[in-house]
N, C-alpha and C positions, 0 to 999 in steps of 0.2 A: 381748340386748348379742350382738355378733358376735366371737367367738372370733380374736384377732390370729394366732394360731398356725395356725389353721385357714382366716384368709384367706388368709394366703401361701400354704398347702399349695396352695389352689384359685388362686391367681393361676399355681403353680408348673406348676398341672395344666393348664391355659387355654395357657401358653406353649408347652409341652410339645406339646400337640396341635396346636395352631396351625404349630410347626415341622415337624411328622410330616405333616400335611395339604399345605403346601409353602405357606399362603395369607399367609404374612408380607408385607406389601407392601413393593416393593421403587421405590426412590426412582427415578425418572426418570432419563433422560441428556440433558446439553446435546448442542449439536452436535459439538464435540470429540471428547467421550468414543463419541458414537456413530461418528464415524470411523476413529479409532484401534480403535474394537473391530472395525469391520469390516476393518481394514487388517493387523489383527494376527492376528486369529481367536480373540480372547478377548474374557472379560466385562470390558472396559475402564472405570475411573473412577479419578477425580483423583487424583493420588499414586501410581498404579502405573505400575511401569517396564514397557514391552511394547517388543517389537522389531516392525517394521512395514513393511508392504510399501511402497515411494515410486512412484508413477504419473509423478512426471519429475523430473528435476534438473538445473541450471543453476547455471554459475555466469557473471561478467561478467571485463570487462578487467581489475582490479583485481585478479580471485582465483583466474582461471584457470591463471596460470603458477603460481600455489603448487598449485594442485589436481592438476594433468598433472605435477607433481615427486612430490606425493603418493600419485599413481595408480603410478607409475614406482616408488616406495621399498617399495608393496605386494609388487611383484613382477608386479603386471599391464600389460597392453599393448592389452587391450579393454575394452569396460564392458558391462554386462549388457545392455542394448538400447537400441541406438545412435538408433532413435525416441524414447526417451524421455530424451533428454539433447541439451542445445544450450549452447552458450559464446556470448557475446554481447561484441562491441566496440560500449560505449557511454558507459564515463566519459569517455575519451579520443580522440576520434572527428572528424575525422582526425588522425592521430597530431601530438602536436607535439612530440617528443621522439626522438632515436636509439634510448631504451631503449624507451620503448614502442614502437616499432615493432618491436623484436627480440621483445617480449612477444606481439603480434597475429601475428606470421610464426609463433611457437611455437603459437598457437591453432589456424592456421589449418593447419599442419603435422598438429597433433592431430587435425583432423577430419578431414582426408586419410587419415590412417591407422587409424581408429576408427570412418569413416562417422558421424559424432553430427552435428547442423547446426550450423552456423555461422553467425551473422548477422553480416555486415562492416560496413564504414563507412557510414553511411546510411540502417541498416535502421532503428535507433530505439533505446529505453530498455529493458532487457530485461524489464521489470514491466509495459509495455504488448502486447510481441512475445507474450509465451506466452499472454495471453490473445485473442489475434488469430490466433493460429497454429493455433486449432482442437485443440491436443495436451493442451489440459487439459480437465477439464469438470466440473460441480458433483456433488461429493463425493469429489474429488481428495485425497491428500495429496501434496504437493508442496513440496520442499525447494530452496532458493538460497544461493547464497555472497554473499548480498546481504542485509543486512537488511530492507532495507523488500520483499522477497519476501512478505509479509503483505500486499499490496497484494490479490492473488486472494480472498481473503477474500468480499470484496464479490460473488464470483459462486460463492460457497459453497465455496470448495475452504479446506480447512486448508492453508495454505502459511506458511512460517517460514524465516527464516534462519539458515545456520549458519554454520560456520567451514570453511575450505578446506578441510581434512583431512576434516571429516566431512562433506563435502560429496563428496570423491572416493572415499571408503568407500561413499557411498550410489551413486553412479555406476558401482562397480564391481560392487557387490552387490546394487544394487535393491532393499536393505533399510537400516535405520536402527534406532536404540534411540531411544525418546523418553520423557521423565517425563510422563504425562498431565497436562495444566495444569489448575487449579481455572477456573472461567469468570466472568468478571463481565458481569451483564445490564444491558447502556444502553438505556434506552428514552425515544426524542424521540417528545415527544407535542406536540401542537398543530399551528401551520402556521408555515411559513416568513416572515417578514415583509418588504416589499420592500427588496432591497439588502444580504439577508442569506444566504449560499450555503452549502453542504456543508463548505467551506473552515472557515468561520467556527464550525460546529457542533462539528467537530473539535480546536480552538484552542480554544473554551470548555470544552470536557471535559478539553484539555490544562493550562489554568487552573485548573479545578476540582480534579482529582487530582494535579496536580504529575507530574513526568518519571518517577517511580518509584512510580504510583500503582496500576500492573496490573504489576510485573515478576513475570514466570513464569506470566502469566495467560492468558488465553482470552479478548478482548470480542465478546461478542456483541450486535450492534446492531441493533435493534429498535422497532418504531413507527410511527404514520401518518405521521409524516414521514420515515422511512427508504424506508416502501411509495411514497412519492411521488417521493422521487427518481430521476434518470434514472442508467445503468450509471456514466455519465461521474462525475458525483459521487458515486456510491457508492464509489469506486473511489479517490476523495479520500480520503474518510474512513480506510475499511480502511487505506489508505497509510502513517498515521501512527499505528497502532495502536503500534508499535514506539517511539514518542515519549513514550507513555507506561510504558512497558516490556512491553507485551504481545509475547506470542509469536505471534497470531493477532490480526486483525479480522475477524469472521465476520458473516457475513448471510444469511439465508434465500434459496435461491430461488423466482423467480416469474415471472410469463409474459416479465416485460423479462428477465428473465437468460435463460431459454430462449430468447428470441426472439434473444438476445446472441448465444447459439452458434449458434442456426440460420443467423444471417446471414454470421457469420463462415465458416462451413463453405461459402456458395456464393459468397459473394468467393473464398475461397481455390479454388473449384472443386473441392476435397476432403473427403469426408467427416469428422466428428468420428472422432476416434482410439478412442472409448469414447462409448458413450450415457450423457447426464448421469443422476446419479441422487443428486435432489435432498435433502440431508437436512437435517430438522427438530427442533430441540428437544423434547423431552418436556414436556406441561404442567406435569407437577409434579417437571421438573429439578430437581437443588440448585444453586445459586447460592453463590458466594462473596461476592458483592454485588450487590444491585440499585440501578441510580441512576435514576432520573425525571428529565427535564429537559423541562420545558415552553418551547418556542421561540418560543412567541407574543409574548415580549418581549424578544427577543433582538436586538442589534443588532449591526454588522460589529465584528469582533475581531481585534485584533494583537497578535502575538508582538513582546515588545521585545527587543534584546540582553541579556545570551547564552545566552537559554534560551528553548524551543520553550512551557515552563511558565511565562513571563512573559507573562502575558497580561492586556491591557486594554481595555476597552472604547476606539472607534476617538476617541473626543471625547479621551481621555486621553492621547492621542499628535497629534491633529490639529495641522497647522501644523508638525512637525518637518522640516524642511528635507530633500531626495532628491535625490541623485545620478544615480544607477542605479536601473532596474526589470528585475525576470525574470517573465516569463511563461511557464510551460515545465514542462518535466523529468515524473518520474515520479510527481508528484503533482497539476498540472492544467495538463498540456502536450495535453488531450485537445480535441475539436471543440467542447465545450461552450463548454469554456473560453476559445478565443478569439471563438468568437460573441462569449458575453458581453463579452470586453474591447473586439472591434470596434462592439458598438453604442454602446459610450460615446466611442470614439476617432474614430466615423464625422464625417467632417467638421471633426476637429478635428484641433490640431498638438501634438506635445510640446513640453515647456519648453523653449528654448533650452539652460537650464544642466543638461538631461535626459539620460541615455541607458537606451535602451529594449532589452533582448534578448528576444526570441522564439524559444521553443526547443520544436518540436514533439515530442511524446514517441513517434512513428511516422512511417513514409515514409506509408502510409496515412493517415493523418491531415493530412501536408501537402499532399498531394494533394486529399485532402476538404474542408481549410481553403481552399484554391488555388481549387477548382471553385465555392466557398459566395462567395468573394471577402473570403475576412475576412483572409486574408495580405496582401493588396492595400489594402486597408482600413489595416493598420497599418504597413505598409511607408511610405503615402501621408502616415498621422501622423507619420511620423519613426523606427519601430522598424525594427530590423534583424534579420534573420530567422538562424538557425545551423542545421548539420546537427543531423537529426532523431537526440536521445540526450539526456544529463545535461546537455550544455549547460554555463553557468557553475556550476552546483549544487556540484559537489565541488572547483572552483576548480585544477583542472590547466590550465586554457588558455583558454579564452571569457569574457571579461566580468571578469576580476579586477579587484576596485576598488582604487582610491586608498587613500593613509594617510587615516584622520579620516573617508571618506566614507560616510553614511549611505547602505544599500541597501533598498530595498522590493520582497521578494519572494514568490510563488506555491510555494518549494519547499516542504522540508518541515524544515529544521534551519536555525539560526544563531546555532550556537557558535562561539567564537573561531578565527577562519583557516577557516571553512567552504567561503567563496568563495576562498581561495588569500591573502588577504590579513588576519591579525590584529590588524591595525591599524583593520579596517574595521568597522561596524555593521550588522547584518541585522537586518532587520524583515520580519516576515512577516504576509501576508494574501492575501484573494481575488483573485483576477483583475479582477473588479473595484474591489478596491480600491488597485490595483496600476495601473491604466487612468486612474482618476481622479487617483491622484498624482503619474502622469506629466504629467498637463495642467497643474496645479498647480506643480507643483516642490515641492511637498511632502507630506505625509500627509494624505489626503482623504478625506473620509467620500463613498462613490461613489453613496449615495441623491440626491443634488445633481443627478448627470449621467442618473439613468436615471426 
């Protein structure tokens, strides 16, 4: 018979010896925990408050004026490193209003005084320009005064949106405080069926966990389906991490990621600002939750008004009449998206009752799409192409719908008033779904055209 007291003493001795010998197993880290550890010089874990060094800080024309004023209120007249700060004019370009023009002038003046990079009209959306620039690389920590800064997570960057005052502090100090988030692991397994794209994957997840399903957490996207996706497609998924409340939407860096950085450096004619330092999670990393999704049976998905989480299979909305379509913006304005849309619209015409707006995410993408013939195909089908940038998404100028009109869009949000009219109804889908719907004049399953 074993003495309970003796057994307790023995267990205590074992525990003490294990501590003294330093052999207590330490749980592994997620991508987020590793990046915050590296940038704060601490052994950071989920829940910790850290002060971390920033690799890059950005604002756009809807937030830059506030950031500039905040910098002035701090008594600063410069930034921590002009090569690591940018301001982008993308939400309202070319300027539609006198007040917007004044903001743009303010940004240009700040750029001239501080030497930061200013992206002017027609350059594109901030969330495409930063990855293209060569100024951010795998393993970086980036903040932007825009909620969709999480896009760069597809490139193994912890990037997150912050308010204009916090962004201003990062621009001046080169560092910012963070609460290290817990991480939800999302594994996409199986294969993608014909007619199902990365937009359908992230919409499916939004429908599964809801718009607050990952609030103040990071998402790690993984699995064979993610591995098989292009960088363009991966960026679509990370871009919408914020739509389920996440701080970041992270993916591991692979050969495709490193090739993206190398090609951008060659195209820019300048070396990358830093060597990419890919960060992968430990095999024994601790996750708040693990979600496994078998994509083999997925169908095209659509988010119904007025919430991104209001997601249904396309059969549930097939036949809903649409007056306007949008292909582009920071979610689906990349070359692959235009290739998909052009393959459907090639030799076909947009329904006479519809309007299709195409918004390239950057000038480089616009040029590449023209060279590949995609823009010509879309224009011949009846589309109109707007200046590279956010286009109709935010609702400040291009493509504001009329009352009671239904819109099918590749953008990331569909709440009331998102495109400038609170009396319109916005549905979200993939570029393929938008293109097919434009042919029929109603929401249509793209698989019939593929």
